C-alpha positions in Angstrom: 69.0 55.4 149.6 69.0 52.4 147.3 65.5 53.2 146.2 66.5 56.8 145.4 69.5 55.6 143.4 67.3 53.1 141.5 64.8 55.8 140.6 67.6 58.2 139.6 69.1 55.5 137.4 65.8 54.8 135.7 65.2 58.5 135.1 68.7 59.0 133.6 68.3 55.8 131.5 64.9 57.1 130.3 66.4 60.4 129.3 69.3 58.7 127.5 66.9 56.5 125.5 64.8 59.6 124.7 67.9 61.4 123.5 69.0 58.5 121.4 65.5 58.1 119.8 65.4 61.9 119.1 68.8 61.7 117.4 67.7 58.6 115.4 64.6 60.5 114.2 66.7 63.4 113.1 69.4 61.1 111.6 66.8 59.5 109.4 65.4 62.9 108.4 69.0 64.1 107.5 69.7 61.0 105.5 66.5 61.3 103.6 67.2 65.0 102.8 70.7 64.2 101.7 69.5 61.4 99.4 67.0 63.8 97.9 69.5 66.5 97.4 72.1 64.2 95.8 69.6 63.3 93.1 70.0 66.9 91.9 73.7 66.2 91.1 74.5 65.6 87.5 77.3 63.6 85.8 81.0 64.2 86.6 82.5 66.9 84.4 84.7 65.4 81.7 88.0 66.8 80.5 88.1 67.2 76.7 90.9 68.1 74.2 90.1 70.1 71.1 92.9 71.1 68.7 95.5 70.5 71.3 93.6 72.5 74.0 92.4 70.6 77.1 89.5 72.0 79.0 86.8 71.0 81.6 83.5 70.6 79.9 81.6 72.2 82.7 78.2 72.2 81.1 78.8 68.7 79.7 77.7 69.5 76.2 80.7 68.0 74.4 82.0 71.3 73.0 84.2 74.2 74.1 82.1 77.1 75.3 83.7 80.6 75.7 83.3 80.4 79.5 85.2 77.2 79.6 88.0 78.6 77.5 90.8 80.1 79.6 92.2 81.9 76.5 89.0 83.8 75.9 88.6 87.5 77.1 87.2 88.0 80.6 84.1 89.8 79.5 83.3 87.2 76.9 83.5 84.4 79.4 81.3 86.3 81.9 78.6 87.1 79.3 78.6 83.6 77.8 78.1 81.9 81.2 75.5 84.5 82.3 73.5 83.8 79.1 73.4 80.1 80.1 72.4 80.6 83.7 68.9 80.1 85.1 67.5 82.5 87.6 67.9 80.0 90.5 71.6 79.7 89.6 72.1 83.5 89.7 70.3 83.6 93.1 72.7 80.9 94.4 75.6 83.0 93.2 74.4 85.8 95.5 74.4 84.0 98.9 77.2 82.9 101.2 77.1 80.8 104.4 79.1 78.7 106.8 79.6 75.1 105.8 80.8 72.4 108.1 83.3 69.6 107.2 84.3 66.2 108.5 87.7 66.0 110.2 89.2 64.0 107.4 88.1 66.6 104.8 85.2 64.6 103.5 81.9 66.4 102.8 79.6 66.6 105.8 76.0 65.7 105.4 75.0 64.6 109.0 75.6 67.1 111.8 78.4 66.1 114.2 79.4 67.2 117.7 83.0 67.6 116.3 81.8 70.7 114.4 79.0 72.6 116.3 78.4 74.7 113.2 77.0 71.6 111.5 73.9 71.9 113.7 73.4 75.6 112.8 73.9 75.3 109.0 72.5 73.2 106.2 74.3 70.2 104.8 76.8 70.4 101.9 74.3 68.9 99.4 71.6 71.3 100.5 73.9 74.3 100.2 75.4 73.4 96.8 72.7 71.4 95.1 69.4 72.6 96.6 70.2 76.3 97.0 72.9 76.3 94.3 75.2 78.4 96.4 78.9 78.5 95.7 80.4 80.8 98.4 81.1 79.0 101.6 83.1 79.6 104.8 84.6 77.2 107.3 86.6 78.6 110.3 88.0 75.2 111.4 89.8 72.3 109.8 91.8 69.6 111.5 94.9 70.2 109.4 96.0 71.9 106.2 96.0 68.6 104.4 92.4 67.8 105.4 91.2 71.4 104.6 92.7 71.0 101.1 91.0 67.7 100.7 87.7 69.3 101.7 88.2 72.0 99.0 88.9 69.4 96.4 85.8 67.4 97.4 83.7 70.5 97.3 84.9 71.4 93.8 84.2 67.8 92.6 80.6 68.1 93.8 80.3 71.6 92.3 81.4 70.2 88.9 78.3 68.0 89.0 76.0 71.0 89.0 74.4 72.0 85.6 77.0 74.5 84.7 79.9 73.4 86.9 80.3 76.8 88.6 83.2 76.4 91.1 83.2 77.2 94.8 84.7 80.3 96.3 86.0 79.3 99.7 86.0 82.2 102.2 87.9 82.8 105.4 87.9 85.2 108.3 91.3 86.0 109.7 93.0 82.8 110.9 96.6 83.6 111.7 96.4 84.7 115.3 97.4 83.1 118.5 93.8 83.6 119.7 90.4 84.1 118.0 87.2 85.9 118.6 83.7 84.4 118.1 82.2 85.6 114.8 85.3 87.5 113.8 88.4 85.4 113.6 89.8 82.0 114.4 93.0 80.8 116.1 95.8 79.7 113.8 96.3 76.1 114.8 98.4 75.0 111.9 99.2 78.2 110.0 102.0 80.5 110.9 101.1 82.7 113.9 101.2 86.5 113.8 100.1 89.3 116.1 96.7 90.8 115.7 96.1 93.4 113.0 96.4 96.0 115.8 99.8 94.4 116.6 100.9 94.7 113.0 100.0 98.4 113.3 102.3 98.7 116.3 105.3 97.8 114.0 104.5 100.8 111.8 106.0 98.8 108.9 104.2 98.6 105.5 106.8 96.2 104.2 106.3 93.7 107.1 102.5 94.0 106.6 102.7 93.2 102.9 105.1 90.3 103.7 102.5 89.0 106.2 99.7 89.2 103.6 101.9 87.5 101.0 102.7 84.6 103.4 99.0 84.3 104.4 98.1 84.4 100.7 100.4 81.4 100.0 99.0 79.5 103.0 95.4 80.2 101.8 96.2 79.2 98.3 97.6 75.9 99.3 94.4 74.8 101.0 91.9 76.4 98.6 90.8 79.6 100.3 90.4 82.3 97.6 88.4 85.1 99.4 89.7 86.8 102.6 87.0 88.6 104.6 89.7 91.0 105.7 91.4 93.4 106.3 89.5 95.7 108.5 90.0 99.4 107.4 87.9 100.6 110.4 89.5 103.2 112.7 89.6 102.5 116.5 88.4 105.9 117.7 86.0 104.3 120.2 88.0 102.2 122.7 85.1 100.2 124.0 84.2 98.8 120.6 84.6 95.0 120.4 86.5 94.9 117.2 89.4 97.3 118.1 92.0 94.4 117.9 91.0 93.8 114.3 91.9 97.4 113.2 95.1 99.2 112.4 94.4 101.6 115.3 93.1 105.1 115.5 95.2 107.0 113.0 93.5 107.1 109.6 96.6 107.7 107.6 98.6 104.9 109.2 95.6 102.7 108.7 95.4 103.7 105.0 99.1 102.9 104.4 98.9 99.5 106.1 95.5 98.6 104.5 97.0 99.3 101.1 100.1 97.1 101.9 97.8 94.3 103.2 95.6 94.2 100.1 98.6 94.3 97.7 100.1 91.4 99.6 97.0 89.2 99.2 95.9 90.2 95.7 99.2 91.4 94.1 99.1 94.4 91.7 96.0 92.9 90.0 93.7 90.0 90.8 94.7 86.8 89.2 95.1 83.0 89.5 97.7 83.3 92.3 95.7 86.0 94.2 93.4 85.7 97.2 90.7 88.4 96.8 90.2 90.8 99.7 86.8 91.8 101.0 87.9 94.9 102.9 85.6 95.9 105.7 83.6 97.6 107.2 82.6 100.4 104.8 82.4 103.3 105.6 84.2 102.6 108.8 82.6 100.7 111.8 84.7 102.3 114.6 82.4 105.1 115.9 79.9 102.8 117.7 77.5 104.7 119.9 78.5 104.0 123.5 81.1 101.5 122.2 78.4 98.7 121.8 78.9 96.5 118.8 76.5 96.7 115.8 75.9 93.0 115.6 73.4 93.6 118.4 70.4 96.0 118.8 71.9 98.0 121.6 74.8 98.9 119.3 73.0 99.6 116.1 73.8 103.3 116.1 77.0 104.8 114.6 77.5 108.4 115.7 79.6 111.3 114.6 79.5 113.9 117.4 82.9 115.2 116.2 81.8 115.5 112.6 84.5 113.0 111.5 82.6 110.9 109.0 85.1 111.8 106.2 88.1 110.9 108.5 86.8 107.3 108.7 86.7 107.0 104.9 90.4 107.7 104.5 91.6 104.0 104.9 89.2 103.1 102.1 89.9 105.9 99.7 93.7 106.1 100.3 94.2 102.5 101.2 91.9 99.8 100.0 90.7 101.4 96.8 94.1 102.6 95.7 95.3 99.0 96.1 92.4 97.7 94.0 90.5 95.7 96.7 88.3 93.2 94.9 85.3 93.4 97.3 83.9 95.6 100.1 81.8 94.6 103.1 79.6 97.3 104.8 79.0 97.2 108.6 75.7 96.6 110.4 75.2 100.1 111.9 72.9 103.0 111.2 74.9 106.2 110.4 73.0 108.7 112.6 72.8 112.2 111.1 74.6 111.2 107.9 71.7 110.1 105.6 68.1 111.0 105.0 66.9 107.5 105.6 68.6 106.1 108.8 68.9 102.4 108.1 71.8 100.0 108.3 74.6 100.5 105.8 73.8 97.6 103.6 70.2 98.7 103.3 71.2 102.3 102.5 71.1 103.4 98.9 72.7 106.7 99.9 75.7 104.8 101.4 76.2 102.0 98.9 75.0 103.2 95.5 75.4 107.0 95.8 78.5 107.2 98.0 80.4 103.9 97.4 79.5 103.3 93.7 78.6 106.6 92.2 80.9 109.0 94.1 83.9 106.7 95.0 83.6 104.8 91.7 83.8 101.3 93.2 82.3 98.7 90.9 83.5 95.5 92.6 81.4 93.1 94.7 79.7 94.5 97.8 78.8 91.7 100.3 76.7 92.3 103.3 77.9 91.5 106.8 76.5 88.2 108.0 72.9 87.8 109.1 71.2 91.1 108.3 68.1 89.5 106.8 67.3 86.3 108.7 67.8 85.3 112.3 70.8 83.1 113.0 71.2 80.5 115.8 73.6 82.8 117.6 71.9 86.2 117.0 68.8 87.9 115.7 68.9 89.5 112.3 70.8 92.7 112.4 68.2 94.4 110.3 68.6 97.8 111.9 66.2 100.4 110.7 64.2 97.9 108.7 63.0 95.6 111.5 59.5 96.1 110.3 60.1 94.7 106.9 59.7 91.0 106.0 62.7 89.0 105.0 61.8 89.3 101.3 61.4 93.1 101.6 64.8 93.3 103.3 66.3 91.3 100.4 64.9 93.8 97.9 66.1 96.8 99.9 69.6 95.4 100.0 69.6 94.9 96.3 68.1 98.3 95.7 70.9 99.8 97.8 73.5 98.3 95.4 74.8 95.2 97.3 75.5 91.9 95.5 76.1 89.1 98.0 74.1 88.2 101.2 76.5 87.0 103.9 75.2 84.3 106.2 71.9 83.8 104.4 70.0 81.2 102.5 67.7 83.7 100.8 67.9 82.3 97.3 64.1 81.7 97.1 63.4 85.3 98.1 65.5 86.5 95.2 63.7 84.2 92.8 60.3 85.2 94.1 61.1 88.9 93.8 62.0 88.5 90.2 59.1 86.3 89.3 56.7 88.6 91.0 58.1 91.6 89.0 59.3 93.4 92.2 62.9 93.1 90.8 64.1 92.9 87.3 66.3 90.0 86.2 68.6 92.6 84.7 69.3 93.9 88.2 70.2 90.4 89.3 72.5 90.2 86.2 74.4 93.3 87.4 75.4 91.5 90.6 76.0 88.2 88.9 78.5 89.8 86.5 80.5 91.3 89.3 80.6 88.0 91.2 81.5 85.9 88.1 84.2 88.4 87.2 86.1 87.7 90.4 85.7 83.9 90.0 87.1 84.1 86.5 90.0 86.4 87.5 90.9 84.1 90.3 91.2 81.2 87.8 88.6 79.1 89.5 86.9 78.1 86.3 90.2 76.8 84.9 91.4 74.9 88.0 89.7 75.2 91.4 91.6 72.2 92.8 94.8 72.3 94.9 97.8 70.1 95.0 97.7 68.1 98.2 101.5 67.8 98.3 101.8 71.6 98.4 100.0 71.8 101.8 103.4 71.4 103.4 104.0 75.1 102.7 101.3 75.9 105.4 103.0 76.7 108.7 106.5 75.8 107.3 109.5 76.9 109.5 110.3 79.9 107.3 106.8 81.3 107.7 106.7 80.5 111.4 109.9 82.4 112.0 108.6 85.4 110.1 105.4 85.4 112.2 107.5 85.3 115.4 109.6 88.1 114.2 106.4 90.2 113.6 105.2 89.3 117.1 108.5 90.5 118.6 108.3 93.8 116.7 104.7 94.3 117.8 105.3 94.3 121.6 105.4 97.7 123.3 107.3 98.4 126.4 105.2 101.0 128.4 107.0 101.2 131.7 110.4 100.0 133.0 111.0 101.3 136.5 114.6 101.0 137.8 115.3 99.3 134.4 114.1 96.0 135.8 113.9 94.8 132.3 115.5 92.9 130.8 115.8 90.3 133.6 119.0 88.4 133.9 119.0 84.7 133.1 119.5 83.8 136.8 116.3 85.5 138.0 113.4 83.3 138.8 109.9 84.1 137.7 106.4 83.1 138.7 103.9 83.4 135.8 100.2 84.1 136.0 97.8 84.1 133.0 100.2 82.4 130.6 98.8 79.2 129.3 101.0 78.2 126.3 102.2 74.6 126.8 105.9 73.9 127.1 106.9 77.2 128.7 108.8 75.6 131.7 110.9 73.6 129.2 111.8 76.7 127.2 112.2 78.9 130.3 113.7 77.0 133.3 113.5 80.2 135.3 109.8 79.6 135.8 109.0 78.4 139.3 105.7 77.0 140.6 105.8 78.7 144.0 105.4 82.5 144.1 107.6 82.5 147.2 110.5 81.1 145.2 110.3 83.8 142.6 112.3 87.0 142.2 109.8 88.5 139.9 106.1 88.0 139.0 105.0 88.1 135.3 101.3 88.4 135.1 99.3 88.5 131.8 95.9 90.2 132.0 93.1 90.2 129.4 91.1 93.3 128.8 87.9 93.2 130.9 84.5 93.2 129.3 80.8 93.1 130.3 78.2 91.7 127.9 75.0 93.8 127.3 71.9 92.8 129.3 69.6 90.5 127.5 72.1 89.6 124.8 72.1 86.2 123.0 75.0 83.7 122.7 77.2 85.7 120.4 76.7 88.9 122.5 78.1 87.0 125.5 81.1 85.7 123.5 82.1 89.0 121.9 84.1 91.2 124.4 82.5 94.7 124.8 81.4 97.0 127.5 83.7 97.9 130.4 87.4 98.3 130.1 88.3 98.4 133.8 88.5 95.5 136.2 85.7 94.8 138.7 86.7 95.8 142.2 87.1 92.2 143.5 89.2 91.2 140.5 91.3 94.4 140.7 92.0 93.8 144.5 93.2 90.3 143.7 95.5 91.5 141.0 96.9 94.3 143.2 97.4 91.9 146.1 99.5 89.7 143.9 101.3 92.6 142.4 102.3 93.8 145.9 104.0 90.5 146.8 107.1 90.8 144.5 108.3 93.2 141.8 105.8 92.6 139.0 105.9 92.8 135.2 102.3 93.3 134.0 101.4 92.3 130.5 98.2 93.8 129.2 96.8 91.9 126.2 95.2 94.7 124.2 92.1 93.4 122.4 90.7 96.8 123.5 92.6 99.4 125.6 92.7 98.3 129.2 91.8 100.9 131.8 93.9 100.0 134.9 95.8 103.0 136.3 96.2 101.4 139.8 97.6 98.2 138.4 99.9 100.2 136.1 101.1 102.2 139.1 101.7 99.1 141.2 103.7 97.3 138.5 107.4 97.7 138.1 107.2 97.2 134.4 104.3 97.2 131.9 104.1 95.6 128.4 101.4 96.0 125.8 100.8 92.7 124.1 98.8 92.3 120.9 97.8 88.7 121.2 101.4 87.3 120.9 102.4 83.8 122.0 103.6 83.6 125.6 107.0 82.4 124.6 107.6 85.6 122.6 106.6 87.8 125.6 109.0 85.9 127.9 111.8 86.2 125.3 111.4 90.0 125.6 111.3 89.8 129.4 114.7 88.1 129.4 116.2 90.4 126.8 116.5 88.1 123.8 115.4 91.1 121.8 114.9 94.8 122.3 111.3 96.0 122.1 110.5 98.4 119.3 106.7 98.6 119.0 104.8 101.9 119.3 101.2 102.2 120.5 98.7 102.4 117.6 96.1 103.9 120.0 95.8 105.6 123.3 95.6 103.9 126.6 93.0 105.9 128.7 93.7 107.0 132.2 90.2 106.3 133.6 86.7 105.1 132.7 85.5 108.7 133.0 88.0 109.7 130.3 86.6 106.9 128.0 83.0 108.0 128.6 84.0 111.6 127.8 85.6 110.7 124.4 83.7 111.4 121.2 83.1 108.1 119.3 84.4 109.3 116.0 87.4 111.4 117.1 91.0 110.1 117.4 93.4 111.1 120.2 90.8 112.7 122.3 91.2 110.8 125.6 92.0 113.4 128.3 95.4 112.9 129.9 95.9 109.4 128.5 98.0 107.0 130.6 100.0 106.3 127.5 99.5 108.4 124.3 99.3 107.2 120.7 102.8 106.4 119.4 104.3 105.8 122.9 106.9 103.0 123.4 110.2 102.4 125.2 113.2 100.4 124.4 116.0 98.9 126.5 
């Protein structure tokens, strides 16, 4: 036995030494690359005063250029800067990617286990100085203060580029109690709000605009200037992974709420106090074939068996465009039967140039969804319909289609090569550069991209937190209340299952640890899912597939439900199919990713539920399979119809 342990210890020790040596080799490589990149940085941008006007001398030439002059007309500033830009700088303008940070807000050069993205992306110096990129996204951050410090550190490094073009910091939604890999992140230090689907359950455009205005203020305080949201997609296919990010399945409700959302973030016009919206996913990503998500090959088809393509445009035409959304993001899918050339939306000239730009007259920035040209660590390139093309050929096709920015890509050299080879004209690149620069100037980034660190106290302040909780309360939908079991009296004891928020027993002394001591069970259930066969890491993390519980899990739930009167809370990321559990429950609540304490407040009658379903809850898996992917309200005999909701 001792000999075995000795051999095992030697093997483990050898593996540890090997890992340390491997990391040391990579560490040396990363340090050398960082040192080489930093040599590309120029001098710090000076501040000069001329005839009483103070400006940042971004190109360090000792004089006031029109693009540095905040008093100059927008078009003059754009054209002046464009005339000074080299091709590689224009190419850098057209790519966006993730960028990791250190916990204290300093710039990250060496990958660290505290931010796994740092092993999947290039360093700060490589992104800003080597690729000359200035659109970056980080979904984390240890605090509002440290995120703001990171923004300021980024902008200081950006000042040291040749022309001092500022960074546009991007964010996916980050105000939810939960997050979804590749789509949103949990709000850890912001105010917390229900999902976009939950906002739809309130039916309140004023509340949605108020949410967007509060989120705008929190974003501004930490330096985020581009929101990769809202989603104007319509949830006509209940199995689709992104249902919780939509405003539901009614196009006109979605249009009204999308408009309010964009106006809350941008204001009546884009300016220095705005956060630009990149509304997605044009022309509507909801009708996914079989419900599979278009990130992945098995979900690359979008289908319109009900001939409802135009219905899915309504939230864009009547919502996002009427509110003046600054930018648009197309989805990944191939619109089957809608175009002559069946390729993914961002590759389709018929969809982008002819429909979006020529017909609908949108001349803002169009940014591709992430990873459509190159493979990423978490998924293969979503190059649907153009899998046979090389990366460089895909880049050309995207630009020929009319897009401007490549999301999740470092394809700057491909853009340069295409121009230098004559495959693309530099004038075509200038068209996209103008659109991108216009937004940067309108947001005031060239005049002052830095944030006041003292102002970060606004993020997650008590007033904003209270408003977020109010929205959560208004989003909850009471679906069933047999014998008027709800609200419970303060004396009734409850046993909770599936609620994980810390501190609940202190706030609700009615919670007991033993189910036998309870008068009522409160169980919170997540929508089931089943990843596609053969999918990669991201495919396993994104919930898609089945909506009903596997038999063994369902039996366990029903067994618990039969012990005591049970209040079942379905957390609706996608519509849960659970007719037996619904029948066995005394009361049923639809939750749109609210905090557990808000749900228990409702259970004990601290407020009267007022939410209404923004989509149908199907009665069976067969009903789901019989639905047409693009058609709303077509679930046969739904368990709960669109618009349903009870009150006390």
